[in-house]
C-alpha positions in Angstrom: -18.3 5.1 -39.2 -17.6 7.2 -36.0 -16.6 3.8 -34.3 -14.5 2.7 -37.3 -12.7 5.9 -37.0 -11.8 5.7 -33.5 -10.4 1.9 -33.8 -8.5 3.1 -36.7 -6.9 5.9 -35.1 -5.9 4.0 -31.9 -4.7 0.9 -33.5 -3.6 0.9 -36.9 0.0 0.7 -38.2 1.1 2.8 -41.4 0.8 0.4 -44.1 3.5 -1.5 -46.0 2.2 -0.1 -49.1 1.9 3.6 -49.5 -1.1 5.4 -48.7 -2.4 2.3 -46.9 -2.9 1.2 -43.0 -3.3 -2.2 -41.1 -5.1 -3.3 -38.6 -4.1 -6.5 -36.7 -7.3 -8.7 -35.8 -6.4 -9.5 -31.7 -6.4 -13.2 -31.2 -6.4 -14.3 -34.6 -3.5 -14.5 -37.4 -5.0 -11.8 -39.8 -4.2 -8.3 -40.6 -6.8 -6.0 -42.6 -5.1 -3.9 -45.0 -7.4 -0.7 -45.6 -7.2 3.0 -46.8 -8.8 5.9 -45.6 -10.8 8.3 -48.0 -12.9 11.4 -47.1 -15.5 9.9 -44.9 -15.1 6.4 -46.1 -12.7 3.1 -45.1 -11.8 1.0 -48.0 -10.9 -2.4 -46.9 -8.2 -3.9 -49.6 -7.6 -6.9 -48.1 -7.8 -9.0 -45.3 -4.7 -11.4 -45.2 -3.2 -14.2 -42.8 0.0 -13.1 -41.3 1.9 -16.0 -42.6 1.1 -15.2 -46.0 3.0 -13.3 -48.7 2.1 -9.5 -48.7 0.8 -8.2 -51.6 3.0 -5.6 -53.9 0.2 -3.7 -54.6 -3.5 -3.1 -54.1 
């Protein structure tokens, strides 16, 4: 968990949907949409960058 927390702090972007964050997977066209809740990271979606973004999770 601590490694994930360090990565999310350093490399995340504020999500396009309120309350979410986005992590771009380097050297790939994928973006991970996730939410941080207390001591958990909830993965909401792994989306190809060229796809239409979700309106809600």
